[in-house]
N, C-alpha and C positions, 0 to 999 in steps of 0.2 A: 651541685654537685655530689656526686654519691661516693664516698670513700669509704675504699676497700681497707680492710684492717689485717695485719701478719703479728700474730704474737710469737715473740721467740722468749722461753722457757729453758732453763737449765735444770738437769738430774743428777745424781751421783755426789759430786762433787762442784766445787765452782772455781774457777780459771779455767773453765774447756774453753774459753773464743767465745762466748755469745754475742761479745759485740762485733768481734771481727764479722760472726755469722752473719750477724743484724746487716753490718756496711757492705757486706758481700752481695746478700739478696737486692738491698735498697741500688747497688751501685745497678745490679743487672737491669732489674726494671727501668733505672733511669734511665741506661744505653739501651733501652727497648723505648725510647720515646715517653715515658711516663715522668709528671712531678711527684718527686718522691720526698718525703719527709721523714724524720724518725723521732723515738720518744727514749730516752731513758728512764726506769723508775729504779728508785734505791729504797730500800726499804726501812734503811737504817732512820734514826727518829732526828737525829743533827737535822738542823733546817736546811744546811748544805754545809759541804767538806771545806769552805774556807777557814775554820777555826784545827783544824784537824794536820798532826804533825804530818809529814810527808812520807815517814817512815811507817805511819799509823794506815796511809790509806791512796799512798802514793803520790803524782801529780793531781794537783788541780786545776783544769782548763780554766780560760774566760773567755766567756762569748764576747760579740762586739756590741750586746747593748752591758755589758758589766754583771753579769752573774757568775757567781763561782760556781763551778760544774762537777759530775765526775769524769774524768779522763775520756769517757766511750764516746762523748761529747766530741773528741779533738780526731778521734777516728772516724766518726760520721762527717765532722767537713773534709778531712784528709781525703774519705773516699770517694763521697759524692761532689767535692772540688763547689762547695756552697757554704754560705753561715747558716746559725742555727740560733737559738736563743733562747732564753728565760723558760720560754714553755716548752721547751726542749728536753728540760729534765725534771724531776720534781721528786721529794722525799717525804717520807710520810710525818718527817715533824713539821711540813708546808701544809700537809693534807690536816693533822691535827689544828692546828696553828688556825685555818682560815673556819674549821666545822667550829672550834669552839669562838672563835671570834662574830663570824655567825651566831651561836646561843647565847652569847651576852648582850647581841644586840637585840635582842628576840626576833629575827628573822626565821626559827621553826615553830612559832607560833606557840608556844611554850609544850613543847613535846618533849619526851626523853629521846635525848639522844644515844644511838647505840651505832653497832659499827654497819649494822645491815636496817635502814637503809641509810643512813646520812653519810657515813665514810665513805660507803660504796658509792653514793650518788657522786660525792665529791671528786672519788677517783675517774668514775667515767666521765664526768664533763670535763676534767683537764684532760683528760685522752682526746675527746671530740674537739677542743680545742688547739692543741699541736697537731692535729689531720687538718686543721680548717685550710680551706683553698689546695689541698692536694689529690693526688687520682690513688694513692698509697699511704700508709700511714706503719712503717713496721717499729714494733713498740717490743722494748727489749726488759723483763724485768730481772732485777738483779737479785742474786741470793740463787737459792737452790730448791726446787719442790719441797716441799717437807716443813719449812724453815717455818716457824710461828710466825713472826712478821710478815711471810710474803702473803696469809691465809686471803685478805682483805684484796690484794690484787687479782688472786688467783678468783674470786667470787664475783668481781670486776668483769673479767675476761668470760667467765661463764656465764654471767646476764650478757653483758653485749652479743656476742653468740646466740643465745635465746629470742633478742630484741630484733637483731640484723638479720639474722638467717646464714647459711650455711653458703650464698653465694659472697658475702661481703665480710665474713672475720672465716682466717682459718688459722690456726696453731699450729706451730713446726716446735720439737721440741730438740735441744741440744743434750746430748748423752756420753757419757765414757765406754768406750769399749778396752776393759782393761787387759790389758797382755801378762798371763801369768808363765813370767819366764822358765820358770825350773818345768814348767809341761809345755811351754811352747804352743799355748794355745790362748785364743782370743774368747773373753766370757760376755753371754748375752744379759746372763741373770741379773745384775744389777739394773741394766735400761730397765728389763722387762720388770722388775720393781718400781720401779721411779716411773713410768707411764703408769704401772697399776695406781699409784698414789694420785696423780692426776684423773683419772679417770673414777675414782674413790667421789671425787668432791666437781663430778658431772664437765669435768674435760679430757674430751678423746682427739689428742694429737693428729693431724693429717699428715704429719711430714716430720721424720725422724734423721737427723742431722749426727752422726755416728761418728765423736773423734776418738780415734786410734794410732797407733803408732805403726802399723800396717794396714794394706788392704784388707774388706771385706772379701772372704771368695762368695760366688751366689747361692752356696747353702747356707751359710751364714746370714745372710742379706734376706733369705727366705724366711729362715727360721724367725729371721726378728720382726719382719710384715707379721708371720701368722701369730707372733705369740701376745705382737702388741698392736693386732688389729689394724694395720695399714695397707695399700698396696702395694705391691710388690716392687714400683718404679719412685716408692716414697723412701727408700730408707737409701740416706745420701750420704757417701764416706767421705768423712774431712779429715785426711791424711795430716802427719806434719809435714810441712810443706818449706822448702828455704825462707819464702820470704811470706808475709802477710799478705802482700798484694796480688799473690797468686792467686788466694782463694777465691777470688768470683771466676776467675777461669777454672779453677780444679771443680769447682760447682755446675759451671754452666757445661763442663766434661761430663758429669753424672747425671745430668738432665734435671738438677730440680727446678727447670719451668716448666716442666711439663706437668706436671700435676700442681703446680701453684694458677697456670693455668685454667688448669681443669676445673680445680676445686673454685675457682673465682669466676667461672663464665667467660675467659678472655678466649680470645683466639690466639694462635702463637704465637710464643714469645721469642722474637731473634734480635738478640743483642748487637749491637756493630762498639767492637770491644779491640779492633787493628790497634790502634793508638797506645790503651792499656797494656796492651799483648807487647808489645814495641819497649814501653819504658819496662815493661818486669824482666825482662830477657836483656836490658841492659843491666838489671840490680842484679842477677843473677850471674851472667855471665859478660861482665863489664871489660872495659879497650884496658882502660889505668887501675891505679890504686896509690891511695893516698894514706899516712898515720895523721890523724889528728888527736893532741893533746888535750884531753878533757878533764880540764882541774873542779873537782867538784866535793862537795861534802856530805852527800848523801849515798853514798856509790853504795853501802849494805843492801838497797833496794832503788836501784836504777828505774824502777818505774816511775820515782819523782820526777825524772828530766824525758818523760815520754815523749813528747812531745819535740823536744829538740833534736831529739836522737832520730826519730822519723824526717824532720825538717833536712838532717843530713842525708838520710836516704834518698830523698827527692831530690836534691840537691846532685847526689850521684848521678839517680841516672837519668839526669835532664844534659849530665856532661861526660855519662859512657864513662862514670868512674867508681870504683868500690872504695865507700870513704870508711878505712878502718879506724874504731874508734882506742884510743890507748886512755884508760881508766885512771886518772892518777887522783889519791888522793892528799887533798889538798894539806891536812894535817902530815901526810909522810912530806911532805914538799921541802916544809919548812928545816929536814934534817939533810934532806938530801936532792939536791937541783938539778943533779944529773940523769933522773928522770925525765927530764925534758932535752935530752940530749937527741934521741932517736924519731924526735917528731918531725914533722914537715909542717904542722902551725899548731896554735895554741888557741884553745877558747875557754873562755870565762863564763859560767852560766850566771844566771839569776840564785837566790836565798835570803835567808833570814839567820839574823843573831852574829855572832862575832866567834863563835870558833870557825878554826880553818882558815882565818881572814890571812894569816901571818903569811902563811903556803900562797894563796892566790895573788897575794901583792908581790912575792920574789917570782911567781910567774909571769907576769906583768912585767916585772922590771926588765927581765930574761929577753923576754921578747920586744921589747924595746929598744934594747940597748946590743940585741942580734941581731934585728932586721928579720925578724922572724913573724909572718901573718898573725895577726891576733883579733879574735872577734869579743869585743865583751859584752854581757849581754845582763840591764839589770844593774844588779848589784855588781856584774863586772865593769862598767862605767863606771858605778862611785867609785871603785877601788882604782880604774884606773886615771880618778883624779887627785885621788888623796895620794898615789904612788908617784906621780908626776909633780903633786907639791911638795912632797918630802926630799925628795931624790934630784927634781932640777929644780925646784924656785925655793928649796934647802927651807922651806917653811918645815921644821922637824914637829911641830906640835898640831898639823895637817890631822884629820879624823874627821870621824861619823860621829853625829850625836847619838846614833844605834848604837854606838860601842862605846863612847866615849862621851855623856850627857853632859857633862860641864868642861868639854874642849874649849877653849881659848880661841879653836881655828877651826870653826863648822863648815868644814868645805861640802859636807855633806848635811842637814838639816832636814826635820819633820816638816812633812809638806802641809800642817795646821799653820808652821810658821808665815810659810810664802803664801797662803788664802788670808791670813793676819794682814800682814803688810798687803798686801795686792786685792782691797776690798770689791772689787769689781769681776775677781774672777767668777768664774763657770767653770766648773768642774765635779764630775762626775765620781762623788767622794761614798764611802758606806764605811759608819763608824759600829765598830761591832760593839755588844755586851763588855765587853772586855776593855772598852774603850781606844783601840786602834782605830784610827781612819786609813782606808786602802783607796787611792787610785786605782779606778776600777773600767775596764769596758776599751773603747776604740777611740781614738784621738786622732784629730788633724797635725799631722809633723811637714812643715816648710820645710825646705832645705836649700842651703844654700849655694848655687849658680858652682859648678868648677870644683865640686869636691869626688873625694871618692864614695861617701853616698850617693851623693847627687849620681854618678855616671852607673853606679849599681843599681837605682831607681828607673832607667835609660832616660835621664835628665828631665823626670819628674820634677816639678816645683815644690807640690803635696801631696803627702801620702798619708793615708789613714793605717793607725799600728795599734795593736791592745797592747795595756797597763796592767800592772798588780804589782805597788808597792807602799810604802809608807816615808820612802824619804827622798828629797830631789838634791840636784846640784846649785850649790849656793850662786847666783848671780855676781854676790860680791866682788869674785875670784875672777870673773871673765876676763877683765881687762889681762890680769897678772898673766894668765892662762895664754893669751893669743899674743902678746910678744913673745913668749918664747917657746912657741912652737905646736902649741896645741889649740888647734882651730874649734868654735863653736858650730858646727854643720847645718845640725839641724835645731828647730824651735818650735814650739807649740805655746802661742802666747806669753812670752817671755820666759815660761818654762826649757830649760836646759835639756832637747831629747836625744843628742848626738854628739860627740867628737873623733876628733880622728888628728894624729901625727902630720907635719906638713913633711919634714924629712926623713921619711919610713916608709919602705914599699909600699905596706899595708896595713895600717893601726886602727881599728876601728870600733868604737864602743856607743852603745844605744841602749837608752832609759826604757823604751820599750821592750815588747817579747814576740820578735819577728816570727818565731817557729810557731806562734796559734793562728798565722795566717796561711801557713804554708801545707801546701797539697801536694800531691804527687804528679797531678797533671799541671801545675801552678805552683812552683816553687816559689818563696819567697826570695827577692831580688838580694838583702844585705847576705842572707846565708847562700846562694847560688854563686854569688860573687866572692862570698870569703872560700867555697868549694874549689872556685876556679883560680883564684889567687896563690890558694895552696897549691894547688895542680904546677903552677906555674913556677913558681917558688922550689917544689922537688925538681922540675925538668932543668931549672938554671942551676 
C-alpha cells in the first residue's frame, strides 16, 4: 500500500489550531472513503506528558493501549471516531532515548551518532510506522517553525519529500493573519516571513491555512498566494467559528480538498458529511439547554478537562441540547455551597492531590441529599465512597491514603496494595521514575444487571473503558456500603469500577474515564445518560 503523507506545520505563534486543522482534514478524507491515520510529534524532551502538571501541559490523554499522550490525540479520536495508539504520538525524548539505547547496544557499528542521519532516520522510521496500513497519514508537528527543537523534524519532512516525491508528500502550513484593530487591517507579513523560514530549510508548503478573526478578501488571498508561491486556490481561510466541529465543513466550503487532490494525484474528493452537518447544527442551535455544575480544581486552565468538556458537547449534540458548564472552583465551594443552587446537575471530575477535596465532598453531599443528578469520575468516585462512609455509615475517619497515608479507615488505597494482596492480578500498570504506579489504558468492566449504569450502556454485560489513576476502592468496605444503599454496579477482576445509590434518581460514579472514549458521532453512554437525566431533572 502506498501511503500518502500530509505534513501540518505552524507559523508565527503556537495555539493556532494545528490539531483541529489536522483532525478536520483527516475527517474530510475519511468521509471521502479513505483509511486515514494521524500522528502528533511533540518536540519537547519529556518522554511523555505523564509527569507534567495539568497547569503546565493541559490534559494528558490516555490511549486504549495505555500510552499517556498529548491532548491532540483526543481530538483525533473524537473527530475520526476511531482508536489511536502509542505509535500515533512521539516526543523528542523518545527519539533520543531510542537512538542512545541502540548506540549502547552497538547497533550503529561504532559510528559517530549525529542529528543527521541517525536522529532524522529514527524520526522517519516512526513516521512510516504510524502510517502503516493506511491510505493517508496526517502528521502534525508541534511548536512553531523556527523553534530550535523542531529542526530535526523539519529535516525529516524535507528528506521524505525528496525520497517519496510530490505525489506522495505535501506540506500544509497553518499561520496567523493578525488583525491590527487600530488600523482595521489584516496583515500578511508575519505569514510571509514564516513561509520564508520554511523555504530557507528546503520546504515549500503547497497549502496555507490562514487563521484570522474575519474573512480574507480576494485581494489579500491573491497577495498571500503570490508572496508565498502557492496556487490561488491553496489559500484556505480558517476563521474563528462557533464550534470546532464546524471546521471540517468550513474547510470543505473553502475548497481545501481541491488542491489536496491535485497535488496528490487523486480523483476529485466528495466527502459525505450530512450526518456530521446535522450534529453540528444541533451544537450551534439546539432545542434545549441545561446547566451542569463542574466542580474542579484546575479551573485556571480549563484545557486540563478538555476531553470531558468535549464529551458533554457530544452528548448535547446527540440530545439536541446545549450543555452550559458552570465552572465551580472546589476550594471556593468549601465556603459557599450556594454556588450549586442554580445548576441542574453536578459533575465531579478526576484529579490528583488533596487541594480542593473538601469542596468536592460538599458537592457530593449536596447532590446526594437533594436528589440532584450527579456523575463522579475517577477521583469523583473515590470521594463519593468517602463521603458516604463518613456521613451515612458514620465512619468519621474514612479517608484515602492519597490524602492521609496513616488513616485507620482506608476506603481508598494504593493500587500496589491490591496487587500485593491478589498476586494473580494481571494489570497494565506503569511505574514512573518518580516511584508512582499508574493503572493505564483500557480494561473490561462487567456491569450488574438492572442498575443505572447497565441501562446507560443499553444493557451490555461487559464494556471497555480507559483508566489513569494510582488508587483503588478498598473491597473491605463493600458489604457495608451495599447494606446501606450504595451498590457496586461495575467490576473488573475484583476491582470496584462503578457505584450508584439505590434511593436516588441518578447518582452514578465510575473509576474509569468515560470521556476518553466519547466521540461526536458516538458519545460515551454514561455521559450521554448523565445529560439525559440532567435534562429530565430540569423539566421535572
